[in-house]
C-alpha positions in Angstrom: 31.7 -42.0 5.6 30.1 -43.7 8.3 32.5 -44.6 11.1 32.1 -48.3 12.3 33.7 -49.6 15.5 34.9 -53.4 15.3 35.4 -55.4 18.1 36.4 -58.9 17.7 36.4 -61.3 21.0 38.8 -64.1 19.4 38.0 -66.6 22.4 34.3 -66.2 22.0 32.7 -69.4 21.3 35.9 -72.0 21.5 34.2 -73.0 24.6 31.3 -74.5 22.9 32.7 -77.8 21.2 34.8 -78.6 24.6 31.4 -78.3 26.5 32.5 -75.8 28.6 29.2 -73.9 28.8 31.1 -70.9 27.9 35.1 -69.2 27.0 35.7 -66.8 30.3 38.7 -69.5 31.4 39.8 -69.9 27.8 43.1 -67.8 26.1 43.1 -69.3 22.9 41.1 -68.8 19.6 39.7 -71.4 17.5 39.0 -68.7 14.6 34.9 -69.4 14.9 34.5 -65.8 16.5 36.7 -64.1 13.7 34.8 -65.7 10.8 31.6 -64.8 12.0 33.0 -61.1 11.8 34.0 -61.4 8.7 30.9 -63.1 7.3 29.0 -60.1 8.8 31.7 -57.6 7.2 31.4 -59.7 3.7 27.5 -59.0 3.8 28.0 -55.4 4.7 30.2 -55.0 1.8 27.7 -55.8 -0.7 26.2 -52.7 -0.6 28.3 -50.6 1.6 31.3 -50.2 -0.5 32.7 -46.5 -0.6 30.3 -45.4 2.2 32.1 -47.1 5.6 35.4 -47.0 7.2 36.2 -49.9 9.7 37.7 -48.7 13.0 39.5 -51.4 15.4 42.7 -52.8 17.2 44.9 -54.3 14.7 45.9 -58.1 15.3 43.9 -61.3 16.5 40.9 -58.4 17.6 40.4 -57.5 13.9 42.1 -60.4 11.8 40.7 -63.7 11.1 44.6 -64.9 10.8 46.2 -63.4 14.2 49.5 -63.3 12.5 48.2 -61.0 9.6 48.0 -57.6 9.9 45.8 -57.4 6.8 42.5 -57.5 8.8 38.9 -58.7 7.6 37.7 -55.4 7.5 40.3 -54.9 4.8 39.9 -58.3 3.1 36.1 -57.1 3.0 37.6 -53.8 0.9 36.7 -51.6 3.8 39.3 -48.7 4.7 40.5 -49.8 8.3 41.7 -47.0 10.8 43.7 -48.7 13.8 43.1 -47.4 17.1 45.6 -49.6 19.1 46.5 -53.4 19.5 45.6 -56.1 22.1 48.5 -56.1 24.8 49.0 -60.1 23.1 47.6 -61.8 20.0 47.7 -65.2 21.7 46.0 -64.5 25.3 43.7 -61.7 24.6 41.7 -60.5 28.1 38.8 -58.7 28.8 41.0 -55.6 29.7 41.7 -55.5 25.7 38.1 -55.4 24.9 37.4 -52.5 27.3 40.5 -50.6 25.8 39.4 -51.3 22.5 35.9 -49.8 23.4 36.8 -46.8 25.1 39.7 -46.4 22.3 36.8 -46.6 19.7 34.4 -44.2 22.1 37.2 -41.5 22.0 37.5 -42.0 18.0 34.1 -40.9 17.4 32.6 -44.0 16.1 29.1 -44.0 14.9 28.2 -47.6 16.1 30.5 -50.2 17.7 29.9 -53.3 16.4 31.3 -56.2 18.6 31.5 -59.8 18.2 31.1 -62.4 21.2 29.4 -63.4 23.6 27.8 -62.4 27.0 31.0 -62.0 28.5 32.4 -59.6 25.7 28.9 -57.8 26.2 29.7 -57.2 29.9 33.2 -55.6 28.8 31.5 -53.4 26.3 29.1 -52.2 28.9 31.8 -51.9 31.6 33.9 -49.6 29.1 31.3 -47.2 27.6 28.0 -48.2 29.2 25.2 -46.3 27.1 27.6 -43.8 25.9 27.9 -45.3 22.5 25.3 -47.1 20.2 26.5 -50.6 20.3 25.6 -54.1 18.5 26.4 -57.6 18.7 27.5 -60.1 16.4 26.3 -63.5 18.1 29.3 -65.3 18.6 29.7 -66.9 22.3 28.4 -70.1 23.9 26.4 -67.8 26.4 23.7 -65.5 24.6 21.5 -64.6 27.2 21.9 -60.8 26.5 19.7 -58.4 24.6 22.3 -57.0 22.6 22.8 -59.4 19.4 21.6 -59.8 16.2 20.2 -63.0 15.5 23.0 -63.9 12.8 25.8 -61.8 11.3 24.1 -61.0 8.6 21.3 -59.4 10.3 23.8 -57.1 12.0 25.0 -56.3 8.7 21.2 -55.4 7.7 20.7 -53.2 10.8 24.0 -50.8 9.6 23.0 -51.2 5.9 19.7 -49.8 7.1 21.5 -46.7 8.9 23.6 -45.8 5.7 20.6 -45.8 3.8 18.4 -43.3 6.2 16.2 -46.0 7.5 13.8 -45.8 10.7 16.6 -47.6 12.8 14.9 -47.7 16.7 17.7 -47.2 19.2 17.0 -48.6 22.6 18.2 -49.8 25.8 19.0 -53.4 26.2 20.0 -56.0 28.7 23.4 -57.3 29.6 23.2 -60.4 31.1 25.7 -63.3 31.9 25.7 -66.3 33.7 27.9 -67.9 36.2 30.1 -70.4 34.3 31.0 -72.7 37.4 27.7 -72.9 38.4 25.9 -73.8 34.8 28.6 -76.8 34.5 26.9 -78.0 37.9 23.6 -77.6 36.1 22.9 -74.4 38.2 21.5 -71.4 36.1 22.7 -67.5 37.8 21.9 -65.1 36.0 22.8 -61.8 36.5 21.9 -58.4 35.0 24.9 -55.9 34.8 23.6 -53.1 32.8 22.1 -51.7 29.5 23.7 -51.0 26.0 22.0 -48.8 23.7 21.5 -51.0 20.6 19.8 -50.1 17.3 17.3 -52.5 15.9 15.2 -52.2 12.9 11.6 -51.5 13.5 8.7 -49.3 11.9 6.3 -47.7 13.6 6.3 -48.6 17.3 3.2 -46.5 18.8 0.2 -45.1 17.9 -0.1 -46.7 14.3 -3.1 -46.5 12.2 -3.9 -48.5 9.1 -1.8 -47.6 6.2 1.2 -47.0 8.9 0.4 -43.5 9.6 0.9 -42.2 12.7 -1.5 -40.3 14.7 0.5 -36.6 15.0 -1.7 -35.4 17.9 -1.2 -38.5 19.8 2.6 -39.0 19.0 3.5 -35.5 20.1 1.8 -36.1 23.2 4.0 -39.2 23.5 7.1 -37.4 22.6 6.3 -34.8 25.4 5.6 -37.6 27.8 9.2 -39.1 27.2 11.1 -36.0 27.9 9.0 -35.1 30.7 9.7 -38.4 32.2 13.2 -38.0 32.1 13.1 -34.3 33.0 15.7 -33.6 36.1 14.8 -31.1 38.6 18.4 -29.4 38.4 18.3 -28.8 34.9 17.8 -26.1 33.0 15.8 -26.6 29.8 16.1 -24.3 26.6 13.2 -25.1 24.5 13.3 -24.4 21.1 11.4 -23.0 18.2 8.3 -25.5 16.5 5.3 -27.0 17.2 7.2 -30.4 18.2 8.7 -29.0 20.8 5.7 -26.7 21.6 3.8 -30.1 22.5 6.4 -30.6 25.4 5.1 -27.0 27.2 1.7 -27.8 26.6 1.7 -31.1 28.5 3.6 -28.8 31.4 0.6 -26.5 31.1 3.5 -23.7 30.7 3.0 -20.5 28.1 5.7 -20.9 25.1 6.8 -19.4 22.1 6.1 -21.3 19.2 8.9 -19.1 17.1 11.2 -18.9 20.1 13.2 -19.7 22.7 11.7 -20.6 26.4 13.5 -21.5 29.4 12.3 -24.0 31.9 13.7 -25.6 35.3 12.1 -28.2 37.6 9.3 -28.1 35.0 8.3 -24.4 35.6 8.9 -21.6 33.3 12.1 -19.5 33.8 12.0 -17.3 30.8 10.2 -16.6 27.8 11.3 -15.5 24.1 14.5 -15.2 24.7 17.4 -13.9 22.8 20.8 -15.5 22.5 22.4 -13.3 25.0 19.5 -14.1 26.9 20.0 -17.9 26.5 23.9 -17.5 26.7 23.7 -15.6 30.3 21.2 -18.3 31.8 23.5 -21.1 30.5 26.6 -19.2 32.4 24.6 -18.4 35.6 22.9 -21.8 35.8 24.7 -23.9 38.2 23.5 -27.6 37.1 23.1 -29.2 33.7 21.9 -27.6 30.9 19.8 -29.3 27.7 18.6 -28.1 24.8 15.2 -29.3 23.2 15.2 -29.0 19.3 13.5 -30.3 15.9 14.1 -30.4 12.3 12.3 -28.4 10.2 9.6 -30.5 8.0 10.5 -31.1 4.6 14.0 -29.7 4.9 15.7 -31.6 8.1 17.6 -28.5 9.2 18.2 -28.9 13.2 20.6 -26.1 13.4 21.1 -22.8 11.4 17.2 -22.4 10.7 14.5 -20.9 12.6 17.2 -21.3 16.0 19.7 -18.7 15.0 19.6 -17.7 18.4 21.7 -20.3 19.1 25.2 -19.1 17.6 28.5 -21.3 17.3 30.3 -20.2 20.7 27.0 -21.1 22.7 26.2 -24.2 20.7 29.9 -25.2 21.6 29.3 -24.1 25.6 26.4 -26.4 25.9 27.9 -29.4 23.9 26.5 -31.4 21.1 25.8 -34.0 23.8 23.5 -32.2 25.7 21.0 -31.1 22.6 18.0 -33.4 22.4 16.6 -33.5 18.9 13.0 -34.6 18.6 10.9 -35.6 15.8 7.7 -37.7 14.7 8.8 -40.7 12.5 6.8 -39.1 9.9 8.6 -36.1 9.6 11.8 -38.5 9.3 10.1 -40.3 6.9 9.0 -37.4 4.6 13.4 -36.8 4.5 13.1 -40.0 2.1 16.7 -40.6 3.6 18.0 -37.4 3.4 20.0 -36.0 6.1 19.1 -34.1 9.1 21.0 -30.7 8.4 23.5 -28.2 10.6 24.1 -24.9 9.2 25.8 -22.7 12.3 27.6 -20.3 10.2 30.7 -21.9 11.4 32.2 -24.6 9.2 34.3 -26.5 11.7 31.7 -26.8 14.3 29.4 -27.8 11.5 31.5 -30.7 10.7 31.9 -31.9 14.4 28.2 -32.3 14.5 28.2 -34.7 11.4 27.7 -38.1 12.3 24.3 -40.0 13.6 22.5 -38.9 16.4 19.8 -40.3 18.5 16.3 -38.6 18.1 13.4 -38.8 20.1 10.6 -40.3 18.3 8.0 -41.2 21.2 7.7 -42.6 24.6 10.5 -44.7 25.4 11.2 -44.8 21.4 13.9 -43.6 19.7 16.1 -43.8 16.5 19.4 -43.0 15.1 19.4 -40.8 12.4 22.3 -38.9 10.3 23.4 -35.4 10.7 25.1 -33.6 7.6 26.8 -30.1 6.9 26.6 -30.5 3.4 23.3 -32.3 2.7 25.3 -35.6 1.1 
């Protein structure tokens, strides 16, 4: 079941009809943002019934009628899980948006869908940064940020693509906002506040040849360049088996073990072909962060439990899911035909903890979101 976080800023867009150039100073809703949120959910319900649950704050931040606890998710036919409520349904504030975003992050939602404008995007960014993929449904007066779908329906289409196992790119996008007071005086003062991790529907973005097929060698080099560009000198990298991960070692000019684990730090080889105990000892003794590079087995989709059994459940838990970097070409992902990536660590509880959506690096500055399952369903 896909966990969709929902935040509706009930004030968003209310300043437009009043000619206020924004809604930052308003505290009452005119219902337009809730209506656009319901449009998105209604479009989503046409194809997502039974596959999705909505998480959010009760009251005005999820219901078209702020006095009605039967929220828009339930009206659209989705189960709703409450993670809290705003302090006041009559006057929701940026603090309510930030509290909701933090609660949804803690609840482990797969995607945060928020309905609002640039002020809402700022509040979401302030709460979660790039820790969770987020997507905006446009409802505000100010729409300078690059984090919004073009319509409520197109936002729903992106969610549906995720549910269907489509190639959905995930990338950082700018959060911008303008000074409303200056704007009312005819002065545009736009400020960059940060970047949210945003899913976008896209095909092959890099090294494409006729027929839409990737050039494998070039894509592997691109993936390697992406990882090397982001490598930190203080981090211990545990490089798993496979030709995809091997490309990173080749690009660094280091010896590697095609069917084993190698350790590198500061782009230098620390140890080759390590056992599970060897990896565990290195992780325990390393003073800085630890990252693990793994890839999916072609045709099967396993990312844990096939060919990399050196990573036992205890070690996987110690390192933490967020410190695993999954890499794969889009061709390999397409060959799964919508089937999920698989985990089989020999620990059913751990496998269930890995379920959900994970970021997969597919090229240079190119990544997608893809589903992980313990059961194959």
